[in-house]
C-alpha positions in Angstrom: 137.1 121.1 109.2 133.5 120.8 110.6 132.7 121.9 114.1 130.3 119.9 116.2 127.5 122.4 115.5 128.1 122.3 111.7 127.8 118.5 111.8 124.6 118.6 113.8 123.1 121.1 111.4 124.1 119.1 108.4 122.6 115.9 109.8 119.4 117.8 110.8 119.1 119.2 107.2 119.5 115.7 105.7 116.8 114.4 108.1 114.6 117.3 107.0 115.1 116.5 103.3 114.3 112.8 103.8 111.2 113.8 105.9 109.8 115.6 102.9 110.2 112.7 100.5 106.8 111.4 99.5 107.2 107.7 98.6 103.5 107.4 97.5 104.3 109.9 94.7 107.2 107.8 93.3 105.3 104.5 93.7 102.3 106.0 91.8 104.6 107.3 89.0 106.2 103.8 88.8 102.9 102.0 88.5 100.8 104.4 86.4 102.9 107.3 85.3 100.3 109.6 87.1 100.6 111.6 90.2 98.6 110.2 93.2 96.7 113.6 93.3 95.1 112.7 89.9 93.1 109.7 91.0 91.1 108.3 93.9 90.7 110.6 96.8 93.3 113.0 95.3 95.5 112.6 98.4 99.2 112.0 97.9 99.3 109.4 100.6 99.8 105.7 101.1 96.1 105.0 101.7 95.1 106.5 98.4 97.8 104.6 96.5 96.9 101.3 98.2 93.2 101.8 97.6 93.6 102.6 93.9 96.7 100.7 92.8 96.4 97.6 95.1 98.0 96.1 98.2 101.4 95.7 96.6 101.7 99.4 95.7 100.3 100.4 99.1 102.9 98.1 100.8 105.8 99.6 98.9 104.6 103.1 99.7 104.2 102.2 103.3 107.6 100.6 103.4 109.3 103.6 101.9 107.5 105.9 104.3 108.7 103.7 107.3 112.3 103.7 106.0 112.1 107.5 105.5 110.7 108.2 108.9 113.2 105.9 110.6 116.1 107.6 108.9 114.7 111.1 109.8 114.3 110.0 113.4 117.8 108.6 113.7 119.4 111.7 112.2 117.4 113.9 114.6 118.5 111.7 117.6 122.1 112.1 116.5 121.7 115.9 116.0 120.1 116.5 119.4 122.0 114.0 121.6 
């Protein structure tokens, strides 16, 4: 089965993958079918999506980012505890 170190590395990898997930990109594609780097400040972030697409899109982008960061933090805490 898995050793303790294998489990920690697997959890760390999952946290890394979730840490690289850009929710602003998916919110932008959902609302406009464009990448966030194609409008506004050309930044793929929550502020750009919120400024161009409105508060609702900005909120969903921020919410997704918070969930993503919380998951990454929790997986890292489990890995290194």
